[in-house]
C-alpha positions, 0 to 999 in steps of 0.5 A: 499500500505504502509501496503504491502510494509512494509510486503514486506520488508525482515525480516532481515530489518523489524527487524531493523526497529522495533528495531529503533522504539521500541528504540525511544519511550524508550528514550522519555519515559525516557527523560518524566520520568526523567524530571518529577522526576527532577521537583520534585526533585526541588520542594521538595527540596524548600518545603521540611524540612531543614533535607530532603533537602541534600538527595533530592538534592543528588538525583537531582543531580545523575539524572542531571548526568545519563541525561547529560552522560548516559555513565557514569551514567552506571558506576558511582553509585548514591551515588558517583553522585557530590551534587549541593550545598545547597540553604540558605531558607532565603530572599535574601537580597542585599550586602550593602557596610559597612558604614565607621567611620567618624573621631572623631572630635578633641576637640577644642582649647583652652580646660578647664580641671578639675581634683584633686591632687592625693597622690604623685602629684606636680605642675610641675607633673600635668603640664607635664602630660597635655603637659607642657614642662618641663623647662616651668613648673619648671619656673611656679612652681618657680613663684608660690612658691613665692606667695604661698607655694606648700608645702601646696597642699594636695590631694583632692585640686581642680584644674582647668586649660584653655589649649591652643595648641602649633601649632608650635611643635608636639607631642610625642607619648603616651602624650598630644600634646604640649600645652601652659598654659592660666590659672590655678585656685587652690581651697586650701580651701572654701574660698582661690583660687590660681589664675595663668594666662598667661601675655605674653611669659613664664611669668604668673601672680600668686595672692590669691583670697579670698572670701568674707562672707556675714553675713545674719540672719537666723530664726528657729523655731520648736517644740521640740520632742527630747533633743536640741542638737540631734534635732539641730545637726540632722538638720545642726545647727552647734555646736557652735551654739547649745552650745551656746543655751544651755549654754545660757538658762542653767542659767534658765532652768534645760534641764533634768527636765524643758524641755518636748515634745511639748516645743517651740524653737525659734531662730535667729543666723547668717549665713555666705554664699559667694556670690554665696550662699554656706553656709560657717558656722553658727554665734553667736545667735542673738535672741531665745526664749524658751516656757516651762512649761508655762513659756517664756525666751527671750535672745538678743545678744547685744554689748555694747558701749566697744565692749563687746557682752552679752546676756540680757533679755528684761529687759536689765538684764544680764543672766549670773548667778553664775553656769550653772544649768546643765553641760551637755545636754540630760541627766537625774538625775539618782541620787540625793545628799545625803544618798542612797545605793550604787549600787557598794558597797552594802550598804548605803553611802552619795552620795555628789553629782548629778549623770546625766545619759547620753550616753557615748561621751555627752559634759560635760560644765563648770559651770562657769568661772574659772581655771582648778586645777585637769584633770586626774585619780582620784581613784573611780572618774575615769577620773575627772575635778575639777575647782576653781571659786573663793575663796569659790567655785569650782566644780568637774565632775567625770566619764568622757570617756576622758577629752577635748584635751585642758584642763589641769591644769591651764587652764582658762575656760568660763561658758559653754566651753566643759571640758569632755565627759560623760563616765562611768571610775572608780567607775561606773555602767554605763555612767554618769556625777557624779557633785559636787559643793563645798563650801570652800571644802566641798560638797554641794547639787548643787540642793540647791545652789543659782544661782542668781548672774547676777548683770550687769543690764543695765540702763540709755543711755544704757538701752535705746540703748539696747532697741533700739536694741530689737526693731530692732530684732523685726523688723526682726522677724517680717519679717522673720516669713512672709517668707514662703521660709525660709527653715531655719524655720524648721532647728531644727524640728525633 
């Protein structure tokens, strides 16, 4: 019936119906294809490599424009279609508000500041730098100057300031807030400190505190593997202590010929420290023992009833001899007294002294007590010192690199005192000491001169007191030798 009615319809009307049906089918198919393409494009845009995403998204934008506005799609080229903004291929993270930094907590008052004096500083400039008012700084400087001369303030002096905030005033720009000085300490030496303390409004007390030294015995015991001077110096023993050891043993020991590797030195000396344990200096040698070439030499420092210190052996005999056997440490005999082939002149010539080869700068000691009668240049001798010891003997020390600062004609010297330093001035082939002993003006062989002459021997009550002192030293040594924590036991070891 329907079919017949369809064909019964006039052709023009039937043609219009067919056209409408085709158009509807075409639009449905187009929409289906466009939707599929859109889904494919979205998937491709999400999973495709980044270099293909932009073109895919552009195409999607064109399809979307075509679907929403067919008329515009017919007149607008695909490449001119709007581009959808690219999305980042990173996981989504929610935005977090930035943390607000907490304001710094101001340093509490009062404050302690440690500083050092720099070049050009004055007490006033330092105080004003840390917020002390100019007027107050000037007033305090005048108060301090009455007790301590501020002209002696030197770069490097340590200062400790205790400051408090002055709440009644406001700070200037780019400066410390106004402050009040409670205390100031200036360390002007290891043992001296200027202490300034606030006692009231704009009033201060000023005093100089001197630390007290504690003197205690220290022991050093070691096997010598080098010269005594070098070994001790490298391990912190003072030059004074080393010089005392060398001088005292030089009466009996020739340090150039007698000392060998394996010899043992045992010494007890004074150590001076502050209450907080800082060692300031070493003092006198109290006891010394040297084992060399199978012999044992022992010395004790003893102060007699008159308060005069000296060194004695265990028998109470003074160690002092007329002359030292060796006027220089760490040297070897390079040329003896007598005829020799002169190394510079090239012919045989009488050598009227003994040469000791040693490095330039090695200290030269006076062989005995006396007075300097020459100190300066002396022709082929170079720099030379001559000392007159008595009406019979004098000694000469030649080729020195320099003469000690305090040595000049008329200076009185003691046995073992440094008078010059080894060198190679004058007619010389290398650094050495040329040493002469002159008897009544004529040179004699220093190696043959009798070094006896220590006639100071204790007896009677003096000897009894000395022996008591020796027993006291031995008891101290016995305790110190068992102290495994005594770090000074290796002070002379290499």
